[in-house]
C-alpha positions in Angstrom: -24.4 57.2 -101.1 -22.9 54.8 -98.4 -25.1 51.6 -98.1 -24.7 48.5 -95.9 -27.0 45.8 -96.7 -26.9 42.6 -94.8 -28.4 39.1 -95.7 -28.3 35.7 -94.7 -30.3 35.6 -91.4 -33.0 32.7 -91.0 -34.3 30.5 -88.2 -31.8 27.9 -87.5 -31.4 25.2 -84.9 -29.2 25.0 -81.9 -25.9 23.7 -83.0 -26.2 24.9 -86.6 -24.1 27.1 -88.7 -25.1 30.3 -90.9 -23.3 32.6 -93.1 -24.1 36.2 -92.8 -23.1 38.9 -95.6 -22.8 42.4 -95.7 -22.8 44.1 -99.4 -21.1 47.6 -99.1 -21.5 50.3 -101.7 -20.8 53.9 -102.0 -17.4 54.1 -100.6 -13.8 52.5 -101.0 -14.7 49.3 -99.0 -11.0 48.1 -99.0 -10.1 51.1 -97.0 -12.1 50.9 -93.9 -12.2 48.4 -90.9 -15.4 46.7 -90.6 -17.6 45.4 -87.4 -20.4 42.9 -86.8 -22.8 43.8 -84.0 -25.8 42.6 -82.7 -29.0 43.5 -80.6 -31.1 41.0 -78.8 -34.7 42.0 -77.9 -34.8 44.2 -75.1 -31.1 44.6 -74.8 -28.5 47.2 -76.1 -26.3 46.7 -79.3 -23.2 44.4 -78.7 -20.1 44.5 -80.4 -19.4 40.9 -82.0 -16.4 41.0 -84.3 -14.1 43.0 -86.0 -11.7 43.0 -89.2 -9.0 45.6 -90.5 -9.2 46.8 -94.0 -7.0 44.5 -95.5 -8.5 41.5 -93.7 -5.5 40.1 -91.8 -6.5 41.5 -88.4 -9.9 40.0 -86.7 -11.1 40.5 -83.2 -14.0 38.7 -81.5 -16.1 39.1 -78.4 -15.5 36.3 -75.7 -19.1 35.0 -76.1 -18.3 34.1 -79.9 -14.7 33.4 -79.7 -13.7 30.0 -81.5 -17.5 29.9 -82.9 -17.7 32.8 -85.4 -15.3 34.0 -88.1 -15.2 37.2 -89.6 -13.8 37.6 -93.3 -14.0 39.9 -96.1 -13.5 40.1 -99.9 -12.5 43.5 -100.9 -12.9 42.5 -104.6 -16.6 41.8 -103.8 -17.0 44.6 -101.6 -18.5 42.0 -99.0 -18.0 41.5 -95.3 -19.1 37.9 -94.0 -19.6 36.4 -90.5 -19.4 32.8 -90.5 -21.4 31.2 -87.4 -21.1 27.9 -86.3 -22.4 26.0 -82.8 -25.3 28.5 -82.6 -26.9 28.8 -79.5 -30.4 30.3 -78.5 -28.6 33.2 -76.9 -27.1 34.2 -80.2 -30.8 35.3 -81.3 -30.4 38.6 -82.4 -30.7 41.4 -85.1 -27.0 41.3 -86.6 -25.7 44.2 -88.6 -22.5 45.6 -90.1 -21.0 48.8 -89.0 -18.2 50.8 -90.9 -15.4 52.0 -88.5 -14.6 55.7 -88.1 -12.4 55.3 -85.2 -10.6 52.5 -83.6 -10.7 53.3 -79.9 -9.4 50.0 -78.3 -9.7 47.1 -81.0 -9.2 44.2 -78.8 -11.9 45.3 -76.2 -14.1 45.9 -79.1 -14.4 49.7 -78.8 -15.0 51.6 -81.9 -16.8 54.6 -83.3 -18.9 54.0 -86.4 -20.2 56.3 -88.9 -22.5 54.0 -91.0 -24.4 50.7 -90.3 -26.7 48.7 -92.2 -30.6 47.9 -91.2 -29.6 44.3 -90.0 -30.5 40.6 -90.7 -32.6 38.7 -88.0 -30.8 35.5 -86.6 -33.1 33.1 -84.7 -31.7 30.0 -82.9 -34.6 27.8 -81.7 -35.7 24.2 -81.8 
């Protein structure tokens, strides 16, 4: 059974940093590209970042470029999102998704077949 379990979300002050984790199980993690997505209250899902199966290629939404870093540890079957200079508009439920099809990588267009339940990030003073 494929499982994706996110963790690391907390309440943080503007300008702060966080590291989110996504623990994967039930499939060969190193064979799949992965993404982070987020959904703010009252809004639809937004793609945040993606990484290829080997970890050598990454893509970011313009809204997080330069502040967030995606990475993965294939030996630990874990995906990460390092978040710096957090802003109130980063407040959202963050979740990871397993990429089924890459439609347009740099534009953040992917099809997913599995995603986790998410972890809440709240940026507020």
